[in-house]
N, C-alpha and C positions, 0 to 999 in steps of 0.2 A: 394707567393700563394701556392706551394707544402705541407709548414708546416701548413695551413688551409685544406687540403684537405685531409692531414693524420689525423688532429682532426676527419674527419668525418668519417674517414676510423676506426681506430681503436675503438669509439663510438661503431661501430655495435658491439663489444664484450661482449659491460656491460650487454644485459638481462641474458647470462648464468650465470655472475655470482652477481646476486643482491642476492642469500642468503648467500653469504659469506663477504659481506660488502663491504667498500671501498679498505682492502686490497687485496683483491680478483679482485680487478674492476684494481687495479696497476699491479697485477700480470698479467692478461691477455692481456697489451698491449705488452709484447714482445713476444706474439702470433700473430701478425699483419706481413704484410709480407712490411708491412712500416718500410725503415731501421730506420726513427729518430722515429716510434710511441713510441716507449718504452723510451723519452727520456721526455714526457711531462707527468710532473707530476699534480695532480690535481691542484694545485698553479698555475702552468701556463697555466691551462685550465681554470683558472680564470678572469687569467689576458685574452684569449684571447678573450673569452666572454664578460668581459667585454670592450674589442677595439670594437668586434663586434655592440655590445649596440648604441656606442657614434659613429661609422660609418652608422648606419641604420638612413635610410631619414626620417625626422620629418613629420608629416602629413602636416602641412600646406607648408612648403617647398617643400612637392611633389606636391600638390597640386598648389600650384601657376605654378610650373611646367611644370605637368600636362594637366593642364585645356586647356591652348591656342594652347596648340599640338592636341588635344583628338577635338579638334573645328575644328583646320584646317583639321581633318583628316577625317571627317566627324562622326566619331563617339558617339554614347550615352552617356549622362553623367554618366548611371549605370557604363562604362567603368572605372570612376574617383571611384565611390567610390570601387569597385574589389582593382582597386591600393591600397586606402588608408586600408581596407580591410587588405588585405597581412599583408602593412607594418607594421599594428596594430599587428597584430598577430606575429610576427615575434619580433617586440621589447617587447612583453608579454614574450613570449616564452625565449628571453636570458634573461628579468630580472628573471623570475623562475628558472631559471638555474641558475644564480647569488646565489640567495639564497640557494638553494641547496649546489652548491660547498661551500658557506661560512659556512652553520651551521656542512657541512663531517670536513671542515679544524677547525673550530673549534672545535671540538671533543664534539660538544653536545649531539652523542647519543654512544658515547663509551663506553662500555661495561666495561672495563676493570675500567673504574672508579668507579664504584660502589661499594658500601660496604655492606657488607651479612648483612641481615635482623637480628636486635639481639631479642632472644628467647623471648616468650612473659610471664609474671610473673601471669597473673591472665585470666579470661576471658576478663574483658575488653578492656584490654590491644591485644589480640587475635583478641576480635570484631571489631576493628581497624584495624589488619594488615588483615584480609579477607574484610574489605572494600577497602582494598587499593591493594589486589591479584586482586577482581573482577576488579577495574578500569586497571591495567596492562593485563587483560585479556583482554577486552574490545578494547585497544590500540593495542594488538598484531594482532586480530582480524580484526581489522579500516587498521591495515597497512598492510597486508596482502592480504586483499583485493584489497588496492591502487596500490599495486604492481599487480596484477592479471589484473584490467582494464588497471593501463598503460601498460602493455603488448601488451595488442591488439587495444589498440591506437595505440603502434608504428607499429604493425601489418598492421593495416590501412591507417595512414600516407606514412609506407616505400610504400606501393601500390600504393598510390596516387601521391607521388614523381618521381614512376619509371611511372607512366601514362605523367605527368607534364613533365618528359624529353622526349617523345615519342613525347606530343605535340607539346614542343621545338625543337627540328629535323624537326618535318612536317612545324614549321613556319618558320625555317630558310631556308628551300629547298624553301616554296614560297615566301622569301621575294627574292631571285636568278632567278627565272622566273616570278617575277612580270613584267607585263607590260604597267605598268604606273608610272608615279611617285604616285599618291597617292594612287595604292593598295601598291607599297611597303610601304610607309608609312604606312598603317593601318596595314600591316603584321609586321613593326617594332615596332611596340606599342604592340599588341599583343604578339609579341616576349620577349618585354620585362616585362608582367604583367607576364605572365607563368614562366620569371625566377623570381621575385618578388615572385609571389607562390609558388616554389619549396623551396627558401632558404626560407619562412617563413614556410614551412613543412620539410625540414634540422633541420630548429632551435628547432620544438618542436619536432622531433624525440631526440635532442641533449639534451632537458631540462628532458622529459621523464625519458630516459635511467639514465640521475644524479638524476631524483626523484626517481628513482627506488631504488638507491643507496644509499638514503639518509632515502624512508624509510626503506631498508632493514634493515640499522643500527638502524633504531627506533623498527620493529620488535624485532630484538635480542635482546635490551638492554632493550625490556617490557619480554621476553621472561628470559631474567634474571632473572630480578627482582623477577618475580613471582616464578620461580623455589629458591631462593633465600626465598621466604617468605614461600611457600611451605617447607622447607626442617629446616626452625626454627619454624614454627608451631607441622611438626609433631615430633619434638624434644622434643618441650613440652607437647604433646598429644591434640592439639587444633585441630589437624587435621581433626577427624574424631567425629561425635554425637556417634555414634553406638560403644563407645570405655569404657568399663566397667568403667577404671579409670575415666571419664573424665564425666561418666554419676553421678560415685558414687561420685564425690566431687560437681558437679552439685547442686544433689538432699541435699546433707549437705547446704551445703552456703545457697539455700530458704530457706530450714526449718530456718535457725538459721533468714534469712534476714525477713521471715515472724511472728518468735515469736519475734521481734523487731517491726514490723510493728505492729502487732495486740496489742503492749504495747503500743505504742503512739496513734493508733486507739483509748485506753481506756482513758488514758489522755484526748486528745481530747474531746472525750462524757463528760469527768466529767467539761473540762473547756464550752462546750458548755449547759449544764447542770446549770452549776453556770452563764453564760450568759443570759440563759433563765429567771431563776431565778431572775437577778436583772433587767432585763429591767422588766417584771413582776411589781418587788415591786414600781417602779419607777411610770410606768401607775398607777398601784394602789394612787398613791400621787397625790394629787390632786395639790397639790405646785409643784411640776416638770412635769407639764405636758406640760409645753413650756421649759423649760429651756437647756441649750446647753448640759445636761448630758444625758435627754432622748435621744436627736441622736445621741452620741457617744453609750449608752447601745445598741441601734437599730445596728447601724454597728457593736460593737463589736459581737453580735450574729449573724449577719449575718457571719463576715469572720469564727466565730467559726463553721458556719454553712456548710460554704464550703470547711474547713479545715477539719471535718469528711468527706465529701464527696470527696476529694482528697484522704486522707489514705483508705477510704474504696477503692477506686477503684485502690490503691497501692495493698491490700490485693488481690483486687480480680486478678490483671494481675501476681503476684505471684502465686497464686492456677493456674493459665493457665498454666505458666510455669513450676510447679509441673506437673502439669498432664501431663505434653508433656514431662517432662524427664522422668515419670513412663513409657509412653507408650514406651520411647526410650530403657527404660531398659527392658523391655516386648521383644524387637525386638532382644533385643541382647542375650538374653535365647532361643527365639525359633520365629524367623523371618519365619511363616510362612505366603502363600497367603494371607490367611485370615486375621493375624493381620499386614500386611504391608499397606494393602486395606484399617483397619481401620484406622491406624494413619495415611495413608497420607489424608484418608478425615477430620479428627478431627483437624491436623493442619490445613488446606483450611479451614475450618469452623470459626476457630480460626482466619488464617489472615482477613477475610474476615469482623470474627465483630471487625477486630482493626479498619480496614476500615468505617464501619460506627462510632466507638467508635471515629475516630483522630477529624474531625471537630469539635466534641462536646466540648473535651478537648482541641482542640485549644482554643476556643474561651473562655472556662471557663476562662484559664490561661492571654489570652487578660484583658479578666475584672476582673482578679486578681491584676494584673500588674496595671493597671489604677485604681482599689480600692488602691492601696499600692500609688501610687505619691499623693490619694488625700488626702491621711488620713497623710503622711507625712507633705504634704502642711499645713494642720488645725493642725497638730501641733503644727508645727514650727511660726504660727498665734495665735497661741492661749495662752490668759495671762497666770502664772502662779497662780496655783491652781486646786482644783478638776475636773476642765471640760480639763485641762493640763494631769493631771493622767491617764485620761479617755482614752483619744484622744491616749497615748502614749501605753496604752494597745490595742486600738484597731489597732494602727501602729505594736505592736508586733505581735497579731495575724494575720494583714494582711502577714505580711511577713515569717511568719510559712505558712499560706495558700499557698504563693507565690510558697514559694519554694518546698513545696507537690505536689505541680500540678507538677512545672518542674520535681523534683524529678519522677514523673508515666508519663511524657510524656517522657523521657528519656528511660523507663524498659520500659514501652510499645515499645519505638521502638526497643529498645534492643530485646525483646521477638520476634518481628514480622522479622528482620532481623535472630535470629537463626533459625527460623520457617521455612524462604524462604533458610537457609543453608540445611537443613534437607533434605527439598524437593529434592532440587540439590542430595545431597548424598544418596538420595533413587533410583534418576533419573538414579545418576552413578552408584550403585549397581546393577538395575536390567539391566543395559546394560552390565555389564560385565559377565551373571547368564550364563549360558552353554545352548545349543538348549532346552532340554527337561525340564530343571525346566523354561523356561522361557513359554514357551507351558503351561508347566503345570498353571503358575500363570496367564496367559491370558485366558487359560479356566476358572478356577474359577473365572475370573473376567467377562468373557464371561455369565456365569449361573446367576453370583451375579446381574447383568444388567439386564438378560430378567427374573429372577425373580424376579426384581423390576417393572418391567414395566408391567408382567403380574397380579401382584398384585393391581398396581396404578386402581383408583375408578374415575370413568369414572361423572358415578352420581349415585342420590339413588332413589329407587323408593319404596315406600308401606315398608318404613324400610329397603328394603332389596339393599346390595351395586352390583351397578352393575360394576365389574372390567372390563379389557381389557380381560380378559383371560375367562371372561363367554362370552365377545361379541366371542371372535375367538371359542371358544367353539361350539358355539350358531352356529355360520357360520357355520362353520363343520359342525356341525348335522346336519342343514339344509339341504346342501349339499348329505349329505346320507340319509336321510330322504326321496330325491326327488331321488335318485338311488335307492334305495330303492321299494321305493312307484312304481317307473317305472318298476323294474324287474316284481315285485308282478302282478300288473295289468297288462303284458306283458302274463304270466303264464296264469293267470285265464282268460284272453282273449283268449288264443290258447283253453286252455281246454275247455270252452263253447263252442267256435267255431269247435270242434273235438265232443262234446258229443252230442247239442241241433242245430248244423246244420245251426252257423247264416250267415247270411247276412254279407259282407266287411263292407258295412255303420252300420249297427247292431254290429255287431262286437268293431267298433271304439266305437260306444257312449258307449259299454258296456265297454273299457276298461277304457275310459277318469272316465265312471262313480266309476270303482273303484278307479283312481287314487286318485282323488280326498279328498275321507274321508282318505285313506290310507296315505297320505301325510298329511293330518290334523293330524290323530294320531300320527303320530312319530314325528311332530314339538311339538307338546303338550306337547311329553312324553322329548321329550328334553329340554323344558322349564322351565317342573316339575323337571327335572334332574338337574338341573341347578341355580335353585332354584329363575327362574327369574318370577316376575307375570305378568300377562298378560295387566297389566293396564302401564304398559311401551307404550306398543303398541296403546293404547287409545287415548293419544296426537294427534298421530300421524295419525290416519284414522278419527281423526274429522275433525284437520284441512285439512285435503287433501281433505274430505268431502265439506269443506265452500269450500277453492279457486278453486276447480274444478267449483261449481255454480257461482266462480265469475270472469270466465274465466279465472284461471289460466293455461290454455292448451297452451299460450302463453310462458308462464313462464319456464313451465315446459319445451318446447322446448328446448328454447334458456339454458336451466342449460343442457339439455343433449348434445345437440351442442356440446358446452363446454369441457363437459369429453370426448366427441367426440375428438376435438383436442387437447386436452392435451393428450390421447393415443395414436392417431397416428403421433405423432410431425409434420406434415403436415405444419404447423403455429408454426412458436416460435417469444419470444418477441425478439425483436431488427432486424426481419424481416425486409423487405422493398417491402410490398405488393403493390397490385391494386385492388380495391372493389367500387363495385356498384358506376365507373366514380371517384373514388378518389383515389390517390398514395400518401403512409407517412409509416412512420415504426412504426411498432407494441410494442406497452409501455408497456400495462397488457392486458394478458384472464383472464380474470373474470370468474364468473360461470353464470350470465347472459348476456352478453357486455364487448365488447375488447376497448381499447383504440388506435388510430392509430392517431404518431402525424404528420399531415402533412408538407408539407416543409413550408408553411410560417404560421406556429408556433400554426397552429389550432389545437385542438384538435379534434376529430370526434372519437364518440361513435357509434360501429357498433354492433347488434345485431347476437349473435355466429350464429345464425341460417341460417343467410347469406352468412355466409363463407360454408353453406355444400349446399345452394339450390340456388347463383350465382356463376359465374363463376370469381374464383380469381386467379389474378396472382401474382406469388412469383417471385421479383427480385432475391433472395438472400438464395432460398430454400436448392442447392446443393452446390453452389459457390457464393462467395459474388465477385468473379470476373466478371467485365460487361467492354466489348469494345465500344469505342463509336469515332467518325469518324465526320469526316464534308472535306468539297470540297473546295480550297480555287484555284484562276485561278490568272494568271498570261498574262503579254504581251506580244505579236507573238517576238520574238528575243530576248529575254533573257534565260541566260544559265541555260540549265537543270539541268545539273548534278550540280550547284551551290547550285541554288531551291530547289532542295529536299537536301541538307547537312544542307541549313540554317535550312530547315523546321522540321530538322530531329533533329537537336541542339535544335533547340528551344524547340520542343517536351521532349526531353530527359533531357532538363535543367530546367523541372516541378517536383520537388521532391515529388509529387504527385503519378505522374504516374507510375507505375509498371514497373520495368525492365525483367518480365519474365510472360507472354509472352512479348516480345520484341515493340515497336511499332514501326512505318512500314510506310513508305510515298509511294505512287505509282502514276504516272506519267500518267491521266487514261483516257484523252482523249483532240482533239482538240476541243476546243468549239469555239462557232461563232465569238468571239473578245478578246478571251482568251485559253492560255492551261490550262485545267484545271489539278491540284492535288489533290488525296485523302491521308487524314494524319487517319491512325488509333491508337489505344492507349485503354489500359485496365487502368481498375481504381478496386481499393477493397472498394466498398460499406459500411456505417458504418459509428456511429462515429457522429463527425461532421463534415464528406469531404461532400460537395456540390459540384459535376459533373460539374454544371454550372459555379461554381465560377474557378473550375479547367479550363475548356473549354476557358473561358473569360481571362485567365490570360496567355491561352498560344497563343491565338489571338492578343491581344497585342504585348508579346513578338514577332510574327511573325512578324507584323507591322513595331517595328520598328528596326528587323533585315534586314528588307526589304528597310527599308528610308536610315539605315545606308549604304546597299548594290547598293543603286539606282536601284532595282528593279519595276518595276511598279503592281501594280494590280490597271488593267485598269478596265473601267466599259462600257455597252452595247452601241455601236455606229449602225447609220444605215443611207444609201446615200437613198436619195431621189430624183425619177426621175420623171421627167412631162411630159406628152404626149398629144401631139394632133393632130387633124386629118389637120389642115391646118394651115400653119405659121402662128406666132404669130407680132404682129408690134411693135414696141416699139417705142415709141416717147418721146423725152424730149423736155420739155418746161422750158424757160429760166420766172420768175417771173418777172413781170413789174413795174417797180418802182413807188411809186406815185407821 
């Protein structure tokens, strides 16, 4: 037993050593205070955990033993599920620990066994190595993330294990102080459950620590492999696209491949012309109208046309790739912010183009393979003669088409991978720039974005383009026009009042009379300056006049109310509100009306004006946390402290109930026929949480716990008293026999 305790003690040292791998784990054993902990090797721990798994109770055997004990003790059937769940978790944790230890002992993630990566000889080999590098980086990031997750799990499970130890001590005290055999039996079973749950937690901690060691070794292996690949790529000059040596070689290779592709395309065009001419000749011959040679000629012309299309696509891809490397060459000579931005935008456009091409190319490749298989079948089945020779030509052309499409797909994928690599390299280059350079590049990009938005055309009217800039300038001009018109009208009214001694009402009328024409003059001047025709507003004015005639005032009222709601943020999507006698969650704030989903699933459409004209209750406006309570009574004579403990335990075991603010149980009053307790708890509203379901589950748990503890929930009882002014005579008569 002392040896097993030592295992759990030394495993507490594993998280601090996960980054050093298995050797650091073994070295950490000597730091423990246990004298025999340093003697425990991974192989001994593997034997130990296998023994633990062997000794762990099976679910069927555990259920067979515990079911009658639980029935005799009067505990609910859910307690058996708790026993089985704890046993299942323990066995699962032991098995995961066995897997982790077996992998470590087998040396599956030993970086020492890793061979150095070979230096790539060409771009194809370098592309394959870059794909491998990306996979190794993904593996490293996944392992590192897994280590962090496991570390957090260990902290949480250790806290739960400590809490289980405290509960176990309390249960042992209850066993010692039990006043009846039944209470002692129940406390004993609860103690056994707490022991099993603590064992499951300790097993999970043990497993997590060895999985950390396993993931750490995997992380180290992936990083070592990635470093080896990067070194090989760097040695061959294939690690960076912004390298003049690689750029020069790529441009030269693409030029040679383009010349070969253009020559192959020219030959294919000649073959296509010949096939078309032969087909036309056969169609003109009445004798060959229904001959097998005509069908073969049609297939040959179709295959030749497909070959030409595939080769033209290859030339197009080579042109795009050549343009990419020429752009990279410009960056090696002048990496200005504008050049980098243009190169990145062109690269992204090419990647989007490939995404659009890919389904079509894949479809044509499938069609080519099907045509090749059909041509081969027809050629084998055809008898010797002219028809067979024609079908042999069709088969040969179909082979060329299939090979050309396969080469096109390979080349296009290589191009896409190259351009994705370029984007990553540019991102890395930009992340390493100084603050001043980065700020200058960001400012340049901001100016370009603003200029693009400023010149964006919204619509056209009368042959004039209405852009975002014109609209913004017109709004600013309108505001300035109103301000200047107001200043001029006020100055004019003051001067007129001073010279002509106008009354207050006359001065106000004069000020308004000056303001309107001056504002209209300024507005027209701004429109003329921005070259915005008045016909732009003709449609809006006419539509407004017609709409008002048809009662559009309600629509405008709701629209303006919607704008106010959006600006004030008093009601937001996701809030739970009560309006017009209906309660539900706001799912949409529209321009005319808003949607509220009631708790019964019915969608309610509420005009926006109702939110401003009627009283609205917003349950989640400032805080989604809300308190709920209910009262429950128990029979007189019930142990008050135990009742309060059971009620608080039932509430705390409900996962949806918040721990902060904490739930509470209060002895509220001595009722007519019961001791009344009030239960308070807090819920966070929102999402799919139904407070009624939470309250129901809490009440069900309270009823189950009360039944298990023998606590009665009474019902009202009354004593009936009969009063009479005189004596009440009672006479008993025996029934006479027939």
